[in-house]
N, C-alpha and C positions, 0 to 999 in steps of 0.2 A: 685145395686144402693144405694147411701148413703141416710140416713134419711134426711128429710127436714131441720132439724136444721143445718146440715153441708153444705147445698147448699149456694152458694154465687154468687151474680150477679156482684160484683165489679171485675174489671179487675186486681186489685192488689192482690187478694186473691190467696191462693194455688189452684192448679187444684184439681179436685175431687180425682184423683188417688193419688196425693201427700198428700192431707189431710187424705185420708183413710190410707195411709201407715204410717203417723205419729201417727194417732190414734191407729193403730194396734200395734205400738211399746209400747203403754201405756196399752195394754191388755195382760193379762197372766192368765191362769187358776190357777196358784199357788198364785195369789193375792199378788204380792210384795208390792204394794202401801199400801194395808190394813195392811200388816205385818209391814211395816216401821212405819205407823201411830201408831199401837199398841205398838211397841217397844219404839218409842220415847216418847209417852205419859207415858208409864210405867216408863221409866228411869227418866223422868223429874219430875213426880208428885207422884210417889209411891202411886198410887191410892188405896183407899179402895174398889172402884168399878170402872170398866171401860167397856164401850161398844163402839165398833166401827162398824158402820153399813154402808155397801156400798149400797147406794141408786141409783146408776147409772141406774139400770134397770127401774127406775121410770121416766127416762128422755129419750129424743130422741138421744141416743148414741148407737153405735154398741154393740151387746152382748159381755159380758166379760169386758166391760170398767170399769175402776177404776177412775171415774171423779167426782162423787158426794158422799159425806159422811156426816153422822151425828155421832157425838161423845158425849158420856156422860162420864165426868170425875168427880169422887168424891174424893176429896183430902183435907187433913188438910192444905195443902199449900195455899188454897184459903181463909183461915180464915182471916178476917179483910180486904179483898180486895173487891173492887167494882166489879160489873159484867163486866164492861169495862176492868178493869185491868186483870181479869181472862181470858177474851177472848183474850186480847193482849198476855198474856203468852202462851196460847195454839197456837195462830197464829204464834208467834215467834218460838215455838218449832217445828212447822210443816212448817216453811218457805220454805224449799227446795221442799216439796211436793206441796205447794200452788203456787210455781213459775214454776212448770212443769205440771204434769197431772191433779192435783186436781183443778177442776173448781168451786166447791161449797163445803163449809164446814159449817154445822150447829153445833153449840156448846152449850152444857149444861154443865156448870162448877159449881158444888155444893160442899159445905162443907159436912163433914159426918153428922153433925146435920141437915142440910137442907135435905139431902138424907133420913135420918130416918123419917123426917116429911112428905116427899113426894117422895117415891121411884118409880118414873115413868119416862119414856122416852117420850118426846113430839113426836107427829106424824108430819110427813112432809106433806105439802099440795101437791096436784097433780101438776105435771109439766104442765105449760101453754105454753111451748115453748119460754119462754122469752129470751133465749140465742141466738135466731136466729139473732138478730142484734148486739150481743155482740162480739166484735172482740178480747176480751181478750183470749179466748180459741185458736183462730187462731194464735194470737201472741205467746202464749206459745208453740204451736206446731212448729211455725217457728223458735223459739229459739233453737230448736234441742233437745227436750227431747230424 
């Protein structure tokens, strides 16, 4: 049985088995999505410090999912950029992942100076099941990841 977050009462949504099959295609014990995120952020920002955390286990998704991530990127490339500009750069770098399996991405983008002043990673709040009515994940899965 699928977790409640994947259930849908709309007649236009994927059947439970189709939705489960699409989600299964985004799951792999070798963590390809996490690896792609790490590689792309490293290549784009040459970070002084990088953390990529798969937080999918904190949400109502099947075991092994790679759908919810928190990243900390410390890079000199962020110098002089606003927080919004930094987030846009990270989002653009991970555009392919965000349009397929990644449902949520929490970003901390710091300069090396900011990191020296506060070398901590923010904690994520507990999942409240807010994606239950969010069709974006369903649409991503229909798009054929």
